[in-house]
C-alpha positions as MATLAB code, in Angstrom:
seq = 'MSFLDKIIDKRIARYQSDLLATHYAEVENMYRQTRGWRHDYRNHIQVLKNYAQLGDLEAVKAYLDELAEDLNTVDMALKTGNKMTDVILNSKISLARSKEIQVRADAHVPVTLTTAQIDLCIILGNLFDNAIEACLKLPSKERMIRVYMEMKNTQLYISFTNTTAQKKQKKENGRFASTKGGGHGYGLVRIDTIIERYQGYIRRGSEDGAFTTEILLPQ';
ca = [
      -0.184    0.066   -0.216;
       1.319    3.426   -0.967;
       2.006    6.320    1.295;
      -1.203    8.117   -0.378;
      -3.163    5.164    0.062;
      -2.717    4.946    3.890;
      -3.388    8.732    4.177;
      -6.955    8.034    2.370;
      -7.350    4.964    4.381;
      -6.889    7.253    7.508;
      -9.296   10.153    6.274;
     -11.749    7.437    5.429;
     -11.602    5.839    8.745;
     -11.876    9.328   10.529;
     -14.708   10.072    8.453;
     -16.460    6.800    9.249;
     -15.761    7.661   13.337;
     -17.266   11.266   12.804;
     -20.373    9.959   10.886;
     -21.056    7.227   13.534;
     -20.580    9.963   16.362;
     -23.217   12.303   14.612;
     -25.791    9.407   14.152;
     -25.618    7.976   17.587;
     -25.928   11.716   18.623;
     -29.028   12.031   16.325;
     -30.903    8.654   17.643;
     -29.727    9.289   21.354;
     -31.628   12.716   20.848;
     -34.975   11.086   19.519;
     -34.805    8.370   22.491;
     -34.265   11.040   24.740;
     -37.330   12.829   23.733;
     -39.171    9.431   23.847;
     -38.222    8.504   27.478;
     -39.128   12.206   28.460;
     -42.678   11.789   26.922;
     -43.152    8.396   28.815;
     -41.559    9.816   31.912;
     -44.283   12.475   31.725;
     -47.160   10.216   31.004;
     -48.902    9.515   34.541;
     -48.727   13.724   35.097;
     -50.554   14.097   31.645;
     -52.975   11.610   32.723;
     -53.720   13.356   36.272;
     -54.240   16.360   34.319;
     -56.774   15.389   32.175;
     -58.461   13.547   35.078;
     -58.563   16.569   36.975;
     -60.262   18.551   33.768;
     -62.690   15.695   33.700;
     -63.912   15.939   37.209;
     -64.354   19.509   36.880;
     -66.338   18.931   33.592;
     -64.219   20.989   31.696;
     -64.540   19.203   28.203;
     -62.559   22.176   26.305;
     -59.960   22.224   28.397;
     -59.593   18.087   27.931;
     -59.768   18.819   24.318;
     -57.149   21.510   23.994;
     -54.969   19.362   26.282;
     -55.067   16.156   24.401;
     -54.613   18.614   21.193;
     -51.256   19.458   22.655;
     -50.072   16.061   23.405;
     -50.970   14.805   19.908;
     -48.669   17.567   18.558;
     -45.968   16.684   21.119;
     -46.158   13.176   20.446;
     -45.618   13.868   16.711;
     -41.914   15.040   17.480;
     -41.110   11.617   18.983;
     -43.096    8.815   17.688;
     -41.251    6.812   14.770;
     -42.436    7.912   11.371;
     -41.548    4.780    9.887;
     -41.490    1.346   11.124;
     -39.576   -1.032    8.396;
     -39.749   -4.405   10.445;
     -35.774   -4.066   10.833;
     -34.972   -2.401   14.068;
     -31.631   -0.979   13.042;
     -33.192    0.548    9.701;
     -35.823    1.996   11.584;
     -33.454    3.656   14.147;
     -31.069    5.413   11.113;
     -34.323    6.387    9.131;
     -36.471    7.605   11.831;
     -33.300   10.074   13.192;
     -32.596   11.303    9.664;
     -36.448   11.953    8.766;
     -36.793   13.598   11.920;
     -33.447   15.819   11.206;
     -34.702   16.313    7.705;
     -38.255   17.849    8.931;
     -36.504   20.169   11.607;
     -35.110   21.736    8.247;
     -38.270   22.043    6.471;
     -37.593   18.912    4.009;
     -40.756   17.046    2.932;
     -39.464   13.293    3.180;
     -41.725   10.610    1.823;
     -40.824    6.950    2.829;
     -41.943    3.642    2.071;
     -39.598    0.748    3.553;
     -39.989   -2.915    4.011;
     -36.976   -4.708    5.306;
     -36.761   -8.021    7.138;
     -36.168   -8.635   10.734;
     -32.564   -9.664    9.964;
     -29.879   -8.779    7.470;
     -26.707   -9.979    6.468;
     -25.414   -6.633    5.864;
     -23.787   -5.378    8.849;
     -24.912   -2.868   11.199;
     -22.204   -0.568   10.881;
     -22.425   -0.810    7.146;
     -26.118   -0.343    6.994;
     -25.535    2.837    8.728;
     -22.699    4.237    6.783;
     -24.632    3.479    3.509;
     -28.121    5.151    4.678;
     -26.416    7.886    6.804;
     -24.635    9.135    3.948;
     -27.470    9.083    1.365;
     -29.701   10.690    3.786;
     -27.079   13.484    4.597;
     -26.033   14.252    0.700;
     -30.080   14.345    0.250;
     -30.564   17.030    2.959;
     -27.399   19.171    2.043;
     -28.514   19.376   -1.531;
     -32.032   20.349   -0.805;
     -31.215   22.972    1.819;
     -29.960   25.042   -1.360;
     -33.557   25.259   -2.456;
     -36.777   26.950   -1.063;
     -38.430   25.065    1.569;
     -41.257   24.651   -0.456;
     -39.234   22.872   -3.440;
     -37.499   20.314   -0.938;
     -38.141   16.828   -0.995;
     -36.596   13.365   -0.322;
     -37.929   10.158   -1.329;
     -36.999    6.848    0.066;
     -37.927    3.571   -0.854;
     -36.555    0.144    0.245;
     -37.699   -3.603   -0.089;
     -36.413   -6.899   -0.916;
     -35.946   -7.763   -4.533;
     -35.633  -11.717   -4.364;
     -32.352  -12.237   -2.399;
     -30.862   -8.574   -2.580;
     -31.888   -5.682   -0.448;
     -32.992   -2.675   -2.908;
     -32.384    0.941   -1.621;
     -33.771    4.257   -3.521;
     -32.657    7.681   -2.635;
     -34.283   10.674   -4.774;
     -33.989   14.166   -3.570;
     -34.688   17.596   -5.204;
     -31.668   19.608   -6.110;
     -30.936   23.306   -7.503;
     -28.240   21.744   -9.727;
     -28.616   21.028  -13.641;
     -28.138   17.523  -14.524;
     -24.720   16.709  -13.475;
     -22.215   15.122  -15.681;
     -19.526   12.594  -14.392;
     -15.959   12.780  -13.970;
     -13.471    9.819  -14.228;
     -16.564    7.621  -13.947;
     -18.417    9.230  -10.762;
     -20.325   12.490   -9.984;
     -18.183   14.625   -8.217;
     -19.014   16.040   -4.709;
     -20.531   19.248   -4.405;
     -19.838   19.923   -0.815;
     -15.852   20.816   -0.646;
     -12.744   19.185    0.183;
     -13.097   15.859    2.062;
     -16.790   15.571    1.825;
     -16.289   13.111   -1.050;
     -14.978   10.595    1.233;
     -18.829    9.398    2.066;
     -19.052    8.516   -1.553;
     -16.041    6.631   -1.478;
     -16.987    4.911    1.388;
     -20.432    3.809    0.229;
     -18.978    2.408   -3.078;
     -16.465    0.394   -0.938;
     -19.122   -1.009    0.889;
     -21.046   -2.290   -2.090;
     -18.185   -3.462   -3.785;
     -17.379   -5.493   -0.696;
     -20.679   -7.056   -0.643;
     -20.326   -7.653   -4.624;
     -23.803   -5.541   -4.613;
     -24.819   -2.673   -7.465;
     -24.889    1.234   -7.170;
     -26.317    3.548  -10.027;
     -26.344    7.297   -9.650;
     -28.338    9.367  -11.962;
     -28.835   12.883  -12.361;
     -31.643   15.120  -13.975;
     -32.715   18.577  -13.941;
     -33.775   19.300  -10.491;
     -33.431   15.678   -9.092;
     -30.841   13.129   -8.292;
     -31.485    9.753   -7.517;
     -29.016    7.032   -5.958;
     -30.338    3.382   -6.361;
     -28.553    0.294   -4.328;
     -28.627   -3.544   -4.533;
     -27.139   -5.443   -1.684;
     -27.246   -9.233   -1.682;
     -28.485  -10.849    1.311;
];
Protein backbone atom coordinates (compact mmCIF):
# COMPACT_ATOMS: atom_id res chain seq x y z
CA MET A 1 0.00 0.00 0.00
CA SER A 2 1.42 3.37 -0.99
CA PHE A 3 1.87 6.32 1.37
CA LEU A 4 -0.99 8.14 -0.40
CA ASP A 5 -3.29 5.12 0.01
CA LYS A 6 -2.51 5.05 3.73
CA ILE A 7 -3.40 8.75 4.06
CA ILE A 8 -6.69 8.18 2.20
CA ASP A 9 -7.53 5.16 4.39
CA LYS A 10 -6.90 7.22 7.53
CA ARG A 11 -9.13 10.03 6.26
CA ILE A 12 -11.89 7.56 5.37
CA ALA A 13 -11.63 5.94 8.81
CA ARG A 14 -11.83 9.36 10.48
CA TYR A 15 -14.82 10.28 8.32
CA GLN A 16 -16.54 7.00 9.27
CA SER A 17 -15.91 7.66 12.96
CA ASP A 18 -17.30 11.21 12.70
CA LEU A 19 -20.37 9.95 10.83
CA LEU A 20 -21.14 7.33 13.46
CA ALA A 21 -20.67 9.84 16.27
CA THR A 22 -23.09 12.25 14.60
CA HIS A 23 -25.59 9.49 13.89
CA TYR A 24 -25.57 8.15 17.43
CA ALA A 25 -26.03 11.68 18.77
CA GLU A 26 -29.14 12.04 16.58
CA VAL A 27 -30.49 8.68 17.75
CA GLU A 28 -29.80 9.47 21.40
CA ASN A 29 -31.67 12.77 21.03
CA MET A 30 -34.67 10.95 19.54
CA TYR A 31 -34.76 8.39 22.35
CA ARG A 32 -34.19 11.07 24.99
CA GLN A 33 -37.34 12.79 23.75
CA THR A 34 -39.23 9.47 23.84
CA ARG A 35 -38.07 8.68 27.39
CA GLY A 36 -39.05 12.18 28.49
CA TRP A 37 -42.56 11.80 27.10
CA ARG A 38 -43.00 8.43 28.81
CA HIS A 39 -41.71 9.87 32.07
CA ASP A 40 -44.38 12.58 31.95
CA TYR A 41 -47.16 10.16 30.96
CA ARG A 42 -48.64 9.83 34.50
CA ASN A 43 -48.63 13.59 34.94
CA HIS A 44 -50.53 14.04 31.69
CA ILE A 45 -53.14 11.47 32.78
CA GLN A 46 -53.59 13.23 36.12
CA VAL A 47 -54.13 16.61 34.46
CA LEU A 48 -56.75 15.12 32.13
CA LYS A 49 -58.51 13.45 35.08
CA ASN A 50 -58.67 16.76 36.92
CA TYR A 51 -60.16 18.55 33.91
CA ALA A 52 -62.70 15.72 33.51
CA GLN A 53 -63.74 15.91 37.18
CA LEU A 54 -64.31 19.63 36.74
CA GLY A 55 -66.41 18.92 33.66
CA ASP A 56 -64.20 21.15 31.54
CA LEU A 57 -64.35 19.23 28.26
CA GLU A 58 -62.87 22.14 26.28
CA ALA A 59 -59.77 22.03 28.48
CA VAL A 60 -59.57 18.24 28.00
CA LYS A 61 -59.76 18.65 24.22
CA ALA A 62 -57.17 21.43 24.14
CA TYR A 63 -54.77 19.40 26.31
CA LEU A 64 -55.19 16.30 24.13
CA ASP A 65 -54.45 18.40 21.04
CA GLU A 66 -51.22 19.63 22.66
CA LEU A 67 -50.23 16.07 23.57
CA ALA A 68 -50.89 14.83 20.04
CA GLU A 69 -48.70 17.56 18.57
CA ASP A 70 -45.94 16.85 21.08
CA LEU A 71 -46.09 13.10 20.44
CA ASN A 72 -45.68 13.64 16.70
CA THR A 73 -42.20 14.99 17.35
CA VAL A 74 -41.01 11.79 19.06
CA ASP A 75 -43.05 9.02 17.48
CA MET A 76 -41.29 6.88 14.88
CA ALA A 77 -42.53 8.03 11.50
CA LEU A 78 -41.45 4.81 9.80
CA LYS A 79 -41.53 1.16 10.90
CA THR A 80 -39.71 -1.04 8.38
CA GLY A 81 -39.62 -4.33 10.27
CA ASN A 82 -35.88 -4.08 10.96
CA LYS A 83 -34.88 -2.30 14.19
CA MET A 84 -31.54 -0.90 13.02
CA THR A 85 -33.06 0.43 9.82
CA ASP A 86 -35.88 2.01 11.85
CA VAL A 87 -33.40 3.79 14.12
CA ILE A 88 -31.28 5.14 11.26
CA LEU A 89 -34.12 6.26 8.99
CA ASN A 90 -36.27 7.79 11.73
CA SER A 91 -33.40 9.83 13.16
CA LYS A 92 -32.65 11.21 9.68
CA ILE A 93 -36.33 11.78 8.85
CA SER A 94 -36.66 13.78 12.06
CA LEU A 95 -33.55 15.81 11.16
CA ALA A 96 -34.80 16.47 7.61
CA ARG A 97 -38.25 17.59 8.75
CA SER A 98 -36.71 19.93 11.30
CA LYS A 99 -35.08 21.64 8.29
CA GLU A 100 -38.44 21.96 6.47
CA ILE A 101 -37.74 19.11 4.06
CA GLN A 102 -40.68 16.96 3.01
CA VAL A 103 -39.85 13.25 3.31
CA ARG A 104 -41.76 10.43 1.64
CA ALA A 105 -40.58 7.06 2.84
CA ASP A 106 -41.76 3.54 2.10
CA ALA A 107 -39.57 0.75 3.47
CA HIS A 108 -40.13 -2.94 4.10
CA VAL A 109 -37.05 -4.70 5.42
CA PRO A 110 -36.55 -8.21 6.89
CA VAL A 111 -36.05 -8.48 10.65
CA THR A 112 -32.56 -9.83 10.05
CA LEU A 113 -30.07 -8.78 7.37
CA THR A 114 -26.64 -10.14 6.49
CA THR A 115 -25.41 -6.57 5.90
CA ALA A 116 -23.46 -5.44 8.97
CA GLN A 117 -25.20 -2.75 11.01
CA ILE A 118 -22.24 -0.38 10.78
CA ASP A 119 -22.24 -0.71 6.97
CA LEU A 120 -25.99 -0.08 6.80
CA CYS A 121 -25.52 2.96 9.03
CA ILE A 122 -22.80 4.36 6.76
CA ILE A 123 -24.80 3.78 3.56
CA LEU A 124 -28.13 5.17 4.77
CA GLY A 125 -26.54 7.94 6.82
CA ASN A 126 -24.50 9.21 3.88
CA LEU A 127 -27.39 8.97 1.43
CA PHE A 128 -29.65 10.95 3.75
CA ASP A 129 -27.01 13.54 4.63
CA ASN A 130 -26.22 14.13 0.95
CA ALA A 131 -29.93 14.48 0.15
CA ILE A 132 -30.47 16.94 3.02
CA GLU A 133 -27.43 18.99 1.96
CA ALA A 134 -28.78 19.27 -1.60
CA CYS A 135 -32.31 20.17 -0.49
CA LEU A 136 -31.13 23.00 1.74
CA LYS A 137 -29.99 24.90 -1.36
CA LEU A 138 -33.66 25.14 -2.44
CA PRO A 139 -36.59 27.17 -1.09
CA SER A 140 -38.40 25.18 1.61
CA LYS A 141 -41.46 24.50 -0.57
CA GLU A 142 -39.26 22.75 -3.16
CA ARG A 143 -37.38 20.49 -0.74
CA MET A 144 -38.23 16.80 -0.95
CA ILE A 145 -36.59 13.43 -0.31
CA ARG A 146 -38.06 10.10 -1.39
CA VAL A 147 -36.83 6.87 0.21
CA TYR A 148 -37.80 3.38 -0.89
CA MET A 149 -36.50 0.07 0.47
CA GLU A 150 -37.64 -3.51 -0.12
CA MET A 151 -36.34 -7.00 -0.80
CA LYS A 152 -36.02 -7.99 -4.46
CA ASN A 153 -35.57 -11.76 -4.30
CA THR A 154 -32.37 -12.17 -2.27
CA GLN A 155 -31.19 -8.56 -2.54
CA LEU A 156 -31.99 -5.47 -0.49
CA TYR A 157 -33.03 -2.63 -2.80
CA ILE A 158 -32.42 0.95 -1.63
CA SER A 159 -33.53 4.03 -3.56
CA PHE A 160 -32.98 7.67 -2.59
CA THR A 161 -34.22 10.60 -4.68
CA ASN A 162 -33.90 14.24 -3.69
CA THR A 163 -34.68 17.54 -5.31
CA THR A 164 -31.67 19.71 -6.11
CA ALA A 165 -30.91 23.18 -7.39
CA GLN A 166 -28.38 21.80 -9.85
CA LYS A 167 -28.78 21.11 -13.53
CA LYS A 168 -28.07 17.61 -14.83
CA GLN A 169 -24.60 16.67 -13.59
CA LYS A 170 -21.87 15.08 -15.68
CA LYS A 171 -19.61 12.33 -14.41
CA GLU A 172 -15.89 12.89 -13.94
CA ASN A 173 -13.71 9.76 -14.17
CA GLY A 174 -16.81 7.58 -13.97
CA ARG A 175 -18.42 9.22 -10.92
CA PHE A 176 -20.36 12.33 -9.96
CA ALA A 177 -18.23 14.88 -8.11
CA SER A 178 -19.15 15.92 -4.59
CA THR A 179 -20.48 19.49 -4.36
CA LYS A 180 -19.65 19.85 -0.66
CA GLY A 181 -16.00 20.83 -0.93
CA GLY A 182 -12.77 19.22 0.24
CA GLY A 183 -13.02 16.05 2.31
CA HIS A 184 -16.73 15.43 1.82
CA GLY A 185 -16.19 13.11 -1.15
CA TYR A 186 -15.07 10.39 1.25
CA GLY A 187 -18.71 9.62 2.03
CA LEU A 188 -19.29 8.63 -1.59
CA VAL A 189 -16.05 6.62 -1.64
CA ARG A 190 -17.07 4.83 1.56
CA ILE A 191 -20.45 3.83 0.10
CA ASP A 192 -18.82 2.56 -3.09
CA THR A 193 -16.26 0.56 -1.08
CA ILE A 194 -18.98 -1.14 0.97
CA ILE A 195 -21.07 -1.97 -2.10
CA GLU A 196 -18.01 -3.44 -3.81
CA ARG A 197 -17.18 -5.54 -0.74
CA TYR A 198 -20.68 -7.05 -0.73
CA GLN A 199 -20.50 -7.50 -4.53
CA GLY A 200 -23.58 -5.34 -4.82
CA TYR A 201 -24.72 -2.78 -7.36
CA ILE A 202 -24.98 1.01 -7.26
CA ARG A 203 -26.27 3.47 -9.82
CA ARG A 204 -26.41 7.23 -9.50
CA GLY A 205 -28.56 9.28 -11.85
CA SER A 206 -28.77 13.03 -12.33
CA GLU A 207 -31.54 15.00 -14.03
CA ASP A 208 -32.40 18.69 -13.93
CA GLY A 209 -33.70 19.30 -10.43
CA ALA A 210 -33.33 15.75 -9.11
CA PHE A 211 -30.67 13.25 -8.06
CA THR A 212 -31.24 9.51 -7.53
CA THR A 213 -29.13 6.72 -6.03
CA GLU A 214 -30.13 3.07 -6.37
CA ILE A 215 -28.40 0.24 -4.54
CA LEU A 216 -28.73 -3.57 -4.50
CA LEU A 217 -27.14 -5.47 -1.61
CA PRO A 218 -27.07 -9.31 -1.67
CA GLN A 219 -28.48 -10.87 1.52
